[in-house]
C-alpha positions in Angstrom: 124.3 -125.2 -166.8 121.0 -123.5 -167.0 118.2 -125.3 -165.1 114.6 -124.4 -164.2 115.6 -123.0 -160.8 118.1 -120.7 -162.4 115.6 -119.6 -165.0 113.1 -118.9 -162.3 115.6 -116.8 -160.4 116.6 -114.9 -163.5 112.9 -114.2 -164.3 112.4 -112.9 -160.8 115.4 -110.5 -161.2 113.9 -109.3 -164.5 110.5 -108.8 -163.0 111.9 -106.8 -160.1 114.1 -104.7 -162.4 111.3 -103.9 -164.8 109.0 -102.9 -161.9 111.6 -100.4 -160.7 111.9 -99.0 -164.2 108.1 -98.8 -164.5 108.0 -96.7 -161.3 110.6 -94.3 -162.7 108.5 -93.8 -165.9 105.3 -92.9 -164.0 104.2 -89.3 -163.9 105.1 -87.4 -160.8 101.5 -87.6 -159.6 101.4 -91.4 -160.1 104.7 -91.7 -158.3 103.4 -89.7 -155.3 100.3 -91.9 -155.1 102.1 -95.2 -155.4 104.8 -94.2 -152.8 102.6 -92.2 -150.5 104.1 -91.8 -147.1 107.7 -91.9 -148.3 110.2 -89.4 -149.7 109.2 -90.2 -153.3 112.3 -88.9 -155.1 114.7 -90.5 -152.6 112.8 -93.8 -152.7 112.8 -94.0 -156.5 116.4 -93.0 -156.8 117.5 -95.4 -154.1 115.5 -98.3 -155.6 117.1 -97.7 -159.0 120.7 -97.0 -157.9 121.0 -99.6 -155.2 118.5 -102.3 -156.1 117.7 -101.9 -159.8 121.4 -101.7 -160.8 122.2 -104.8 -158.9 119.4 -106.7 -160.7 120.7 -105.2 -164.0 124.2 -106.4 -163.3 123.0 -109.9 -162.5 120.9 -110.0 -165.7 123.9 -108.8 -167.7 126.1 -111.4 -166.2 123.6 -114.1 -167.2 123.6 -112.8 -170.8 
């Protein structure tokens, strides 16, 4: 059964997933500025493959 707590959790997963996708779509210059002090390509790839895909799977499972 879908309740308000479940909807809030699903919305948080969605927000987190879309933020990761937004970072991927930034220009290289914007990515460097946003992730200053990190290995930008590794950070973005890891966020998407390890974190983003987990959120995507959860969202898919919820329909």
